[in-house]
DRENNU-130501 format. One line per 3 residues: number of its first residue (from 1); their letters; for each residue x, z, y of C-alpha. Coordinates in Angstrom, 3 decimals. Last residue first. Layout:
REM DRENNU-130501
NUM) a) X:Z:Y; ...
***
This chain:
REM DRENNU-130501
538) xxx) 25.481:-30.697:112.334; 26.193:-27.634:110.525; 27.701:-25.448:113.778
535) xxx) 25.567:-26.889:116.137; 22.533:-26.251:114.360; 23.869:-22.418:113.728
532) xxx) 24.548:-22.632:117.450; 21.062:-23.405:118.205; 19.536:-21.005:116.074
529) xxx) 21.727:-18.149:117.795; 20.280:-19.167:120.899; 16.670:-18.740:119.872
526) xxx) 17.694:-15.656:118.561; 19.997:-14.382:121.528; 16.856:-15.117:123.613
523) xxx) 14.384:-12.917:121.751; 16.776:-10.359:121.825; 17.230:-10.676:125.407
520) xxx) 13.647:-10.345:126.099; 13.177:-6.881:123.884; 16.594:-5.402:125.870
517) xxx) 14.922:-6.180:128.894; 11.786:-4.618:127.920; 13.025:-1.475:127.058
514) xxx) 12.417:0.210:130.573; 8.996:-0.817:130.357; 8.643:1.389:127.141
511) xxx) 8.145:1.086:123.563; 8.772:-2.380:123.779; 7.081:-4.968:121.361
508) xxx) 7.912:-7.797:119.086; 7.316:-11.263:118.281; 3.414:-11.411:118.213
505) xxx) 1.774:-14.258:117.388; 0.039:-15.889:120.428; 1.068:-19.618:118.925
502) xxx) 3.158:-19.801:122.112; 4.924:-16.477:121.081; 3.998:-13.176:122.330
499) xxx) 6.727:-10.853:123.665; 4.673:-7.196:124.042; 4.861:-4.544:126.554
496) xxx) 3.938:-0.612:127.051; 3.861:0.434:123.462; 2.359:3.172:121.369
493) xxx) 0.536:0.750:118.681; -2.608:2.146:119.079; -2.073:3.077:122.591
490) xxx) -1.121:-0.313:123.863; -4.335:-2.037:121.460; -6.682:0.603:122.975
487) xxx) -5.708:-0.654:126.530; -5.891:-4.062:125.477; -9.274:-4.451:123.616
484) xxx) -10.811:-2.446:126.636; -13.880:-5.004:127.089; -13.700:-6.357:130.575
481) xxx) -9.841:-6.904:131.032; -8.738:-7.168:134.653; -5.754:-9.631:134.491
478) xxx) -2.817:-9.045:136.929; -0.137:-11.954:137.098; 3.570:-11.111:137.457
475) xxx) 5.633:-13.402:139.460; 5.549:-11.611:142.890; 5.711:-7.846:141.502
472) xxx) 2.568:-5.900:140.668; 1.300:-3.959:143.520; 3.128:-0.452:144.164
469) xxx) 3.406:2.983:141.921; 1.238:1.541:139.376; -2.556:0.556:138.923
466) xxx) -3.285:-3.232:138.628; -3.702:-2.386:134.371; -3.410:-5.615:132.046
463) xxx) 0.143:-6.944:133.177; 0.692:-10.606:132.985; 4.324:-12.268:132.567
460) xxx) 4.145:-16.240:131.779; 7.237:-17.312:129.809; 9.359:-20.930:129.721
457) xxx) 11.763:-18.345:127.366; 14.821:-19.387:129.679; 12.839:-18.756:132.260
454) xxx) 11.794:-15.202:131.445; 15.033:-14.324:130.147; 16.319:-15.305:133.789
451) xxx) 13.630:-13.005:135.630; 13.848:-9.940:133.414; 16.039:-8.236:135.896
448) xxx) 13.958:-9.266:139.031; 11.048:-7.826:137.321; 12.770:-4.553:136.679
445) xxx) 13.739:-4.296:140.511; 10.339:-4.858:141.687; 8.682:-2.248:139.713
442) xxx) 6.986:-2.970:136.970; 3.045:-3.253:136.552; 1.026:-1.808:133.548
439) xxx) 0.174:-2.498:129.745; 2.677:-5.436:130.107; 2.311:-8.756:128.535
436) xxx) 5.322:-11.195:128.429; 3.831:-14.608:127.275; 5.305:-17.272:125.671
433) xxx) 3.814:-20.551:126.399; 0.611:-22.296:125.843; -0.209:-21.508:129.772
430) xxx) -2.444:-18.674:130.393; -6.557:-18.021:131.708; -7.694:-19.845:128.862
427) xxx) -5.974:-17.865:126.433; -7.841:-14.557:127.879; -11.132:-15.362:127.308
424) xxx) -13.523:-15.506:130.446; -14.893:-12.834:132.470; -17.371:-13.758:135.227
421) xxx) -15.774:-14.154:138.745; -16.290:-11.935:141.654; -13.722:-9.424:140.574
418) xxx) -11.091:-12.193:140.562; -8.692:-12.566:137.602; -10.904:-11.808:135.201
415) xxx) -10.516:-10.781:131.503; -12.238:-10.962:128.025; -9.497:-9.949:125.568
412) xxx) -7.719:-11.937:123.210; -5.596:-9.905:120.888; -2.205:-10.772:119.557
409) xxx) -2.208:-12.176:116.148; 0.361:-10.388:114.158; 3.987:-10.905:113.417
406) xxx) 5.786:-7.867:115.232; 2.678:-5.303:115.553; 3.929:-3.653:113.418
403) xxx) 7.687:-3.089:112.286; 8.995:-6.012:110.104; 11.862:-7.104:112.487
400) xxx) 11.392:-8.822:116.053; 9.818:-11.917:114.673; 11.273:-15.322:114.400
397) xxx) 11.341:-15.512:110.803; 9.952:-13.008:108.242; 7.339:-10.795:107.963
394) xxx) 4.375:-12.845:109.473; 0.869:-11.049:109.289; -0.700:-10.767:106.095
391) xxx) -4.590:-10.930:105.566; -6.356:-8.289:104.228; -7.739:-6.266:107.279
388) xxx) -9.612:-9.391:108.725; -12.400:-8.601:105.803; -12.960:-5.105:107.163
385) xxx) -13.776:-2.736:104.413; -17.295:-1.268:103.676; -17.851:1.665:101.538
382) xxx) -19.369:1.725:97.990; -20.131:5.371:97.748; -18.543:6.581:94.066
379) xxx) -15.724:8.041:95.524; -14.502:5.072:96.702; -11.572:4.705:94.250
376) xxx) -13.811:5.597:91.646; -16.440:2.605:92.725; -13.479:0.539:91.900
373) xxx) -12.271:2.304:88.635; -15.866:2.481:87.283; -16.727:-1.367:87.955
370) xxx) -13.229:-2.398:86.302; -14.062:-0.363:83.139; -17.415:-2.272:83.054
367) xxx) -15.826:-5.325:83.583; -13.101:-4.809:80.736; -15.744:-3.862:78.296
364) xxx) -17.953:-7.019:79.263; -14.618:-9.483:78.916; -15.379:-12.260:81.387
361) xxx) -13.535:-10.836:84.463; -13.611:-13.677:86.961; -14.746:-11.948:90.075
358) xxx) -12.138:-8.903:89.916; -9.292:-11.174:88.925; -9.841:-13.584:91.758
355) xxx) -10.028:-10.432:94.220; -6.322:-10.028:93.099; -5.706:-13.320:93.153
352) xxx) -6.871:-13.792:96.878; -4.533:-11.087:97.828; -1.617:-12.599:95.713
349) xxx) -2.491:-15.925:97.689; -2.158:-14.184:101.213; 1.001:-12.733:100.391
346) xxx) 2.198:-16.212:99.126; 0.990:-18.043:102.293; 2.649:-15.499:104.580
343) xxx) 5.726:-15.828:102.578; 6.082:-19.753:102.835; 4.657:-19.541:106.332
340) xxx) 7.552:-17.936:108.062; 10.371:-19.231:106.494; 8.719:-22.426:106.185
337) xxx) 7.965:-22.707:109.994; 11.485:-20.984:110.632; 13.288:-24.257:109.804
334) xxx) 11.758:-25.897:112.219; 13.945:-23.722:114.953; 16.813:-25.474:112.849
331) xxx) 16.467:-28.752:115.180; 17.738:-26.823:118.189; 15.546:-25.349:121.289
328) xxx) 14.800:-26.267:124.474; 15.692:-29.762:123.878; 12.016:-30.676:124.883
325) xxx) 11.692:-32.291:121.234; 12.794:-28.839:119.692; 10.458:-26.947:122.115
322) xxx) 7.466:-28.953:121.024; 8.159:-29.235:117.245; 8.287:-25.195:117.700
319) xxx) 5.022:-25.059:119.632; 3.305:-27.543:117.324; 4.508:-25.676:113.869
316) xxx) 2.854:-22.618:113.959; -0.238:-24.122:115.414; -0.594:-26.358:112.638
313) xxx) 0.871:-24.225:109.640; -1.795:-21.899:111.017; -4.342:-24.392:110.544
310) xxx) -3.491:-25.489:107.120; -3.654:-21.333:106.420; -7.776:-21.555:107.742
307) xxx) -8.093:-24.580:105.362; -7.918:-22.626:102.361; -8.575:-18.988:103.564
304) xxx) -12.266:-18.554:102.391; -11.129:-15.120:100.598; -12.262:-16.158:97.211
301) xxx) -11.493:-19.824:97.800; -8.382:-20.374:95.114; -5.178:-21.411:97.109
298) xxx) -3.338:-24.451:97.759; -0.495:-24.990:99.669; 2.216:-27.669:101.223
295) xxx) 0.373:-30.528:100.894; -2.727:-28.561:101.166; -2.212:-27.933:104.994
292) xxx) 1.283:-28.890:106.272; 4.584:-30.799:105.223; 7.731:-31.429:107.190
289) xxx) 10.007:-34.730:107.160; 13.036:-34.925:110.101; 15.517:-33.257:107.106
286) xxx) 13.585:-31.802:104.299; 11.143:-29.294:105.240; 8.537:-27.076:103.592
283) xxx) 10.885:-26.465:100.287; 9.703:-24.398:97.724; 5.813:-25.314:98.208
280) xxx) 2.852:-23.029:97.289; 0.618:-23.442:94.445; -2.443:-21.361:93.251
277) xxx) -5.048:-23.760:91.708; -9.011:-23.618:91.524; -9.947:-26.242:88.875
274) xxx) -12.954:-28.231:90.630; -16.297:-29.418:89.737; -18.372:-31.180:92.607
271) xxx) -21.665:-31.083:93.761; -22.769:-31.960:97.337; -26.365:-31.492:99.163
268) xxx) -28.703:-30.986:96.372; -32.105:-30.627:97.951; -33.930:-27.611:98.079
265) xxx) -37.611:-25.652:96.887; -39.080:-28.319:94.448; -35.951:-28.489:92.306
262) xxx) -36.474:-24.658:91.340; -34.394:-21.818:93.021; -32.491:-18.585:92.560
259) xxx) -32.217:-17.493:88.830; -32.506:-21.152:87.947; -29.332:-22.442:89.855
256) xxx) -27.099:-23.062:86.990; -29.908:-24.867:85.248; -30.531:-27.142:88.291
253) xxx) -26.828:-27.877:88.260; -27.210:-29.225:84.595; -29.971:-31.270:85.261
250) xxx) -28.762:-32.749:88.430; -25.686:-33.809:86.735; -22.482:-32.520:87.938
247) xxx) -20.924:-32.047:84.313; -17.324:-30.781:84.244; -17.345:-31.805:80.431
244) xxx) -14.175:-30.197:79.557; -14.826:-27.144:81.845; -18.355:-26.468:80.038
241) xxx) -17.206:-25.429:76.407; -14.735:-22.792:77.805; -17.391:-21.453:80.684
238) xxx) -17.283:-22.750:84.427; -17.178:-20.480:86.889; -20.227:-20.822:89.326
235) xxx) -19.684:-21.422:92.907; -23.028:-21.247:95.072; -23.435:-22.560:98.744
232) xxx) -26.341:-22.431:101.212; -27.169:-24.793:104.114; -30.520:-23.983:106.093
229) xxx) -29.066:-23.355:109.359; -25.368:-22.552:109.002; -24.000:-21.441:105.950
226) xxx) -24.850:-18.088:103.532; -22.373:-17.964:100.703; -23.215:-17.038:96.809
223) xxx) -20.382:-16.626:94.482; -20.536:-16.511:90.342; -19.239:-15.058:87.529
220) xxx) -21.325:-15.787:84.447; -21.390:-13.428:81.319; -18.782:-11.058:83.055
217) xxx) -20.979:-10.860:85.858; -18.953:-10.200:88.902; -21.632:-11.780:91.195
214) xxx) -20.050:-12.020:94.342; -22.777:-11.826:96.723; -22.900:-13.354:100.628
211) xxx) -25.828:-11.784:102.772; -29.881:-12.419:103.404; -29.943:-13.041:99.626
208) xxx) -32.359:-15.872:98.805; -36.218:-15.577:98.919; -36.450:-15.410:102.963
205) xxx) -34.909:-19.018:102.554; -37.798:-20.722:100.608; -40.086:-21.561:103.367
202) xxx) -37.532:-23.238:105.421; -36.289:-25.619:102.249; -33.164:-25.081:101.030
199) xxx) -30.067:-27.541:101.854; -27.735:-27.034:99.002; -23.848:-27.453:98.674
196) xxx) -23.079:-26.566:94.908; -19.300:-25.986:93.718; -18.300:-25.926:89.897
193) xxx) -15.331:-23.936:88.489; -12.195:-24.412:86.561; -9.744:-21.584:86.820
190) xxx) -5.835:-21.842:87.338; -3.976:-18.916:89.319; -0.385:-18.325:88.253
187) xxx) 1.394:-19.177:91.857; 3.003:-22.311:90.600; 5.657:-23.539:92.730
184) xxx) 5.285:-27.156:94.139; 7.956:-29.710:94.330; 9.339:-31.797:96.978
181) xxx) 10.636:-35.144:95.266; 10.489:-36.796:98.831; 8.087:-39.557:97.671
178) xxx) 5.778:-37.089:95.765; 5.539:-34.897:98.801; 4.461:-38.217:100.870
175) xxx) 1.913:-38.990:98.242; 0.277:-35.512:98.630; -2.257:-34.809:96.054
172) xxx) -2.968:-31.819:97.977; -3.843:-33.630:100.886; -1.966:-35.645:103.414
169) xxx) -1.007:-33.727:105.907; 2.638:-34.724:105.832; 4.282:-34.322:109.173
166) xxx) 7.161:-36.856:110.288; 9.788:-36.034:112.990; 11.769:-37.877:115.664
163) xxx) 9.854:-41.066:114.713; 10.205:-44.481:113.723; 7.135:-46.244:112.402
160) xxx) 7.682:-49.443:110.430; 5.020:-51.943:109.798; 3.231:-53.844:106.947
157) xxx) 0.357:-55.854:106.589; -1.988:-55.840:102.980; -5.267:-55.774:104.458
154) xxx) -5.947:-52.292:104.218; -2.969:-51.414:106.490; 0.489:-50.674:105.455
151) xxx) 2.886:-48.180:106.651; 6.722:-47.318:105.875; 8.075:-44.552:107.923
148) xxx) 11.234:-44.527:109.123; 12.742:-40.834:110.278; 14.737:-39.194:112.936
145) xxx) 17.782:-39.303:114.871; 20.047:-40.710:112.413; 17.602:-42.373:109.851
142) xxx) 15.886:-40.444:106.926; 13.375:-42.651:104.788; 9.637:-42.756:104.268
139) xxx) 7.358:-44.900:102.077; 4.353:-46.481:101.466; 2.403:-44.567:104.508
136) xxx) -1.503:-45.506:104.571; -3.382:-47.196:107.170; -7.242:-47.633:107.120
133) xxx) -7.131:-45.519:110.574; -4.683:-45.607:113.014; -4.811:-43.072:116.004
130) xxx) -2.334:-43.009:118.847; -1.664:-39.873:120.853; -0.427:-39.846:124.234
127) xxx) -3.489:-40.440:126.256; -5.687:-37.403:124.297; -9.043:-38.231:124.404
124) xxx) -8.924:-39.835:120.891; -7.803:-36.605:119.677; -10.769:-34.317:121.365
121) xxx) -13.187:-36.992:119.699; -11.419:-36.573:116.576; -11.500:-33.201:116.349
118) xxx) -15.185:-32.932:116.989; -15.977:-35.181:114.237; -13.961:-33.132:112.086
115) xxx) -15.902:-29.943:112.907; -19.047:-31.710:112.750; -18.039:-33.209:109.037
112) xxx) -16.971:-29.689:108.113; -19.941:-27.856:108.704; -19.602:-23.987:109.013
109) xxx) -19.174:-20.355:107.913; -17.929:-17.855:110.037; -15.006:-15.011:110.261
106) xxx) -13.897:-12.549:112.608; -16.286:-13.022:115.226; -14.445:-14.455:118.282
103) xxx) -12.776:-12.530:121.126; -9.547:-12.163:119.370; -9.925:-8.468:119.035
100) xxx) -13.615:-8.425:118.539; -15.910:-6.412:120.646; -17.776:-6.483:118.386
97) xxx) -18.534:-4.302:115.490; -16.919:-4.566:111.733; -16.090:-7.828:109.830
94) xxx) -17.708:-6.830:106.402; -16.478:-6.479:103.009; -18.562:-4.292:100.368
91) xxx) -17.145:-3.734:96.575; -18.807:-2.187:93.389; -22.065:-2.920:94.377
88) xxx) -25.016:-2.839:91.531; -25.955:-5.866:89.043; -24.627:-3.700:86.010
85) xxx) -21.547:-6.021:85.620; -20.466:-5.254:89.139; -22.254:-6.706:92.428
82) xxx) -19.570:-7.695:94.612; -21.170:-7.361:98.628; -20.263:-9.781:101.290
79) xxx) -21.423:-9.078:105.100; -22.261:-12.454:106.591; -19.698:-14.875:108.053
76) xxx) -20.897:-15.789:111.774; -22.656:-19.053:111.972; -21.427:-22.569:112.345
73) xxx) -22.784:-26.129:113.627; -24.460:-25.284:116.786; -21.466:-23.387:118.130
70) xxx) -18.792:-26.049:117.339; -19.036:-27.462:120.940; -17.676:-23.642:122.292
67) xxx) -14.497:-24.056:119.950; -13.695:-27.657:120.871; -11.234:-27.595:123.646
64) xxx) -7.932:-27.915:122.026; -6.931:-23.912:123.105; -10.430:-23.096:121.681
61) xxx) -10.052:-24.804:118.472; -6.982:-22.750:117.760; -8.590:-19.250:118.752
58) xxx) -11.596:-20.434:115.901; -8.656:-20.816:113.704; -7.633:-17.390:114.277
55) xxx) -11.049:-15.856:114.166; -11.519:-17.071:110.746; -13.319:-20.226:109.328
52) xxx) -15.363:-20.945:106.171; -16.851:-23.903:104.431; -14.137:-26.206:103.389
49) xxx) -15.599:-29.088:101.283; -18.926:-30.483:103.217; -19.696:-34.080:102.640
46) xxx) -19.872:-36.909:104.978; -15.778:-37.976:104.537; -14.889:-39.120:107.981
43) xxx) -14.337:-42.593:108.168; -11.438:-45.092:107.800; -9.743:-43.823:104.987
40) xxx) -6.182:-44.494:104.757; -4.987:-42.089:107.081; -2.733:-42.052:110.128
37) xxx) -1.242:-40.134:113.181; 1.044:-41.330:115.992; 1.959:-38.752:118.498
34) xxx) 3.626:-39.200:121.863; 4.061:-35.663:123.074; 2.610:-34.558:126.151
31) xxx) 1.979:-30.952:125.329; -2.019:-31.529:124.840; -1.008:-33.954:122.296
28) xxx) 0.751:-32.183:120.580; -2.235:-29.554:119.938; -4.484:-32.367:119.530
25) xxx) -2.285:-34.168:116.647; -1.687:-30.732:115.134; -5.233:-30.252:114.657
22) xxx) -5.883:-33.766:113.515; -3.447:-33.327:110.735; -4.962:-29.878:109.725
19) xxx) -8.763:-31.260:110.087; -7.893:-34.234:108.158; -6.251:-37.255:109.903
16) xxx) -3.553:-37.405:107.278; 0.090:-38.544:108.045; 1.373:-37.456:111.096
13) xxx) 4.060:-39.268:113.240; 5.773:-37.271:115.541; 8.155:-38.241:118.756
10) xxx) 7.087:-41.854:118.450; 8.677:-45.316:118.159; 6.742:-48.645:116.869
7) xxx) 8.342:-51.489:114.827; 6.750:-54.810:114.718; 7.880:-56.855:111.572
4) xxx) 9.763:-56.005:108.526; 6.801:-56.488:106.131; 4.136:-58.227:108.186
1) x) 2.257:-57.132:111.050
***
């Protein structure tokens, strides 16, 4: 294909076939959208980079059908202890005990090449998705009804792809972001670190810490994380004289590892020097082009949220693109993507920076004061805190105000539709659409009142208790939960119903069944208001 030759047309063109681009392609392909995804590399990067997944990421992988396939390549995240300048604990983060609210452990460590292999296999199975490797995007321009993306193969052939929307998932250096002139805003964190991944010999594993450890030692801040199998990761802050050299020679690495291992006890898998940045896009959408993943934001690794945040981008964007392409919503729905994700990323980054300041303190006197203060807040007894409690929900955009649980992930209990069948994860029993979740069944009159709003929202209605004055009306499914998660959730939030978005984020709640109609009508008005705003500015 020479320049100016063949033109191909798609609903969505995705630039970048890493975990975020591949996840978005899979989510859109599941919805039947015509998708093209390209990447300039012809193969998966064979070494580990991202190292942790959280339960929201696993829920997304469950939706696209690869979560159980990943089991041999991941392990639940170990408890994390922050050790102070004296080597004693100052903080302790854990995940709590099961049953877990999203059906998955709150966090895992994993093997990234294995994940990407599974993602690419599921994308390849989507009949409406086209994958072009060894191909890069060289230009993009806005056109009526979409965008034109000029692409070039490694042998120099060029073609034009036309798409209703283009999503740049092309990494931290994002050529498309630069072509569009979109700016990243600094969140004021910049530290040089070296990341070292090892396969430790089996007979040496028992001598290493069984938990994850943040060594908050002012002489050399360091992180140790337990990976699946024999995989262990160390991260070391580079001292001022080392930062310029960025020495990743085996000799330099083994010198850093000397307190734990010697060369005959492990094999270096990967070592790379980085500057950990904190940046976020100022503008997430320009016309028909949107950005996601590292192209849109980057953060230090102290909460292991870098890739997880990119996967949240994909889940947020997939259903909104689908709704716009289906004509259910105006293009202005896509503006809620950045309105939601921008502040959520910034709030997450603020937490990461707070942890980073604890970890990276280099002054011995301030480090001792830090330790006294943190222990003092816990009355001298270091208590476990839930890792997942550190993550913010969505506080802006398409949610019903800022009152919890709006904007937070809706639980995923194990449920039965038939007492004779084993319980299954809730999402596997429901369509990837809006869900009206009810504590108990409504009467038939209420259900008739809700019907039109449910139709407009393309919503599935389910209740989690079969008891009531009468059986659930026609059109309302009954799920018998196996672990009590939903009963506790409704009681804790003092509500009888919740409207849940297709990305399984709570839109809002109703205190009583009598308030459900108002909740549904409010959501319909919000979506119709977006359409009216779009029509006004068109």
